[in-house]
C-alpha positions in Angstrom: -61.1 -29.6 22.0 -58.3 -32.4 23.8 -55.6 -31.0 25.0 -52.1 -32.5 25.6 -51.6 -35.1 28.4 -49.0 -33.6 30.9 -46.0 -36.5 29.5 -47.2 -35.4 26.0 -46.1 -31.4 26.7 -43.2 -32.8 28.3 -42.5 -34.0 25.1 -42.9 -31.1 22.7 -41.3 -28.6 25.3 -37.7 -30.7 24.9 -38.9 -30.6 21.3 -38.7 -26.7 20.8 -35.5 -26.0 23.3 -33.9 -29.0 21.2 -35.2 -26.8 17.7 -33.9 -23.9 19.3 -31.0 -24.9 20.1 -30.0 -25.8 17.0 -31.4 -22.9 15.1 -29.1 -20.8 18.0 -26.4 -23.1 16.6 -26.8 -22.6 12.8 -27.2 -18.8 13.2 -25.7 -17.1 15.9 -22.4 -19.5 17.3 -19.3 -19.5 15.9 -16.9 -21.2 17.4 -13.2 -19.6 17.4 -11.0 -20.6 14.6 -8.1 -23.0 15.1 -5.1 -20.9 16.3 -3.6 -20.3 12.8 0.0 -19.3 12.7 0.7 -16.0 11.8 2.3 -15.4 8.4 4.2 -12.3 7.8 5.4 -12.3 4.4 8.6 -10.6 3.1 8.2 -7.8 0.7 10.5 -7.2 -1.5 11.2 -4.1 -3.9 13.2 -4.2 -7.6 13.9 -2.0 -9.5 16.5 -1.0 -11.9 18.3 -3.4 -14.8 15.8 -5.7 -14.4 12.5 -7.6 -17.1 9.9 -7.2 -14.1 11.0 -4.1 -11.7 8.3 -3.7 -8.8 7.7 -5.1 -5.0 6.7 -9.0 -4.7 6.3 -10.6 -1.5 6.9 -14.0 -0.7 6.5 -15.8 2.5 10.0 -17.0 3.2 12.9 -15.1 2.8 14.7 -14.7 -0.2 17.8 -14.1 -1.4 19.2 -12.0 -4.2 19.1 -14.6 -6.9 15.5 -15.9 -5.7 13.9 -12.0 -5.9 16.1 -11.8 -9.1 14.8 -14.8 -10.9 10.8 -13.4 -9.9 11.1 -10.2 -11.4 12.7 -12.0 -14.8 16.2 -11.6 -14.3 18.7 -9.2 -15.6 17.3 -6.2 -18.4 20.6 -7.8 -20.6 23.4 -10.6 -20.4 26.1 -9.2 -17.2 29.2 -9.9 -15.1 27.3 -9.9 -11.7 28.9 -11.0 -8.5 28.2 -13.9 -7.9 28.6 -14.2 -3.7 26.2 -11.5 -3.0 23.0 -13.6 -5.0 23.7 -15.7 -1.7 22.3 -12.8 0.7 19.4 -13.3 2.4 16.8 -10.6 2.7 14.5 -9.5 4.8 10.8 -7.7 5.0 11.2 -3.9 3.7 14.0 -4.6 0.8 14.4 -2.3 -1.9 17.2 -3.9 -4.4 18.3 -1.2 -7.3 19.7 -3.2 -9.8 22.1 -0.5 -11.9 24.8 -1.3 -14.7 28.5 -0.2 -13.0 31.4 -0.2 -15.5 31.6 -1.7 -19.1 29.0 -5.3 -17.7 29.2 -5.6 -14.6 26.0 -5.5 -12.4 26.0 -3.4 -9.1 23.3 -4.6 -6.8 23.0 -1.8 -3.9 21.0 -3.0 -1.4 18.1 -0.1 0.5 15.4 0.5 2.4 11.6 1.1 1.2 10.4 4.2 0.8 8.4 5.2 4.3 4.5 5.2 1.9 5.7 2.1 0.8 6.6 0.3 4.0 3.2 1.8 6.0 1.4 0.4 3.0 2.2 -3.4 3.6 2.2 -2.5 7.4 6.2 -2.3 8.0 8.1 -0.9 10.8 10.1 2.6 10.0 12.7 3.3 11.5 13.2 4.7 14.6 16.5 6.4 13.2 15.8 7.0 10.2 12.5 8.5 9.2 12.5 12.2 8.4 10.2 14.6 9.3 7.5 13.3 6.1 8.1 10.2 7.4 6.8 10.9 11.1 4.1 12.4 9.2 2.6 10.2 6.7 1.9 8.1 10.4 -1.8 8.5 11.2 -1.6 10.6 14.6 1.7 12.3 14.0 2.1 15.4 12.7 4.4 17.0 11.7 5.3 19.0 15.7 5.2 15.4 16.9 7.3 14.1 14.2 9.6 17.5 14.7 9.3 16.2 18.8 10.6 13.2 17.4 13.4 13.9 15.2 14.7 16.0 17.8 14.7 14.2 20.5 16.9 11.5 18.3 19.4 14.2 17.7 20.0 15.5 20.9 20.7 11.6 21.9 22.1 10.6 19.0 19.7 7.8 17.9 17.2 6.0 19.9 18.3 2.7 21.3 15.0 1.2 21.2 10.9 2.0 20.8 10.4 2.0 24.5 12.7 5.3 24.6 9.4 7.4 22.3 7.9 8.1 25.5 10.4 10.5 27.0 9.8 11.6 23.4 7.9 15.4 24.8 4.2 15.0 24.1 4.2 11.1 24.7 3.4 8.5 27.2 2.6 5.9 28.1 -0.9 6.3 25.7 0.5 7.4 23.0 3.1 5.3 22.7 1.1 2.7 23.5 -0.7 3.7 19.6 2.2 4.2 18.0 4.5 1.5 19.4 3.7 -0.5 16.4 4.8 1.5 13.3 8.1 1.7 14.6 11.1 -0.7 14.6 14.8 1.0 16.1 17.4 -1.3 14.5 20.9 -2.1 14.5 23.3 1.1 13.5 25.3 -0.7 10.1 
């Protein structure tokens, strides 16, 4: 039986290393994904006197007119305030399209229900959420929800989400866990 020379052994060693490297990169190494822009979807719900009521998702904040067009338009021809149609909507908006007097259509801009907001990862407004709404958040029970509402009532409103740390039972750790579920909107 013939043995390989030292030079041949070195060549075989490098070929084996090369094959191991190729196998590693093919099956185990996953390069980091290129940084992509985080696209936040704009979620709008439309109800009422509309052809296709439902929830509509847009990549850019739509106007009332654009959402009404996506929803197939009004059920019947009617007068609509043209100035309001250019209003830009934010995510979590509920458009309630109702028939007013005679042929006039009223468009009421509201907030989607808490359960729908949470499904789309849209934060709840700490100044408007009810005990029932707060209980929808995983990890917040009725007692904690009541503490949040009681704090809000004593202070008249939350000034920021950071104030959640001041609520009984909420410290830095619990605040970090739940802060993504909340927002504090300007009072209207």
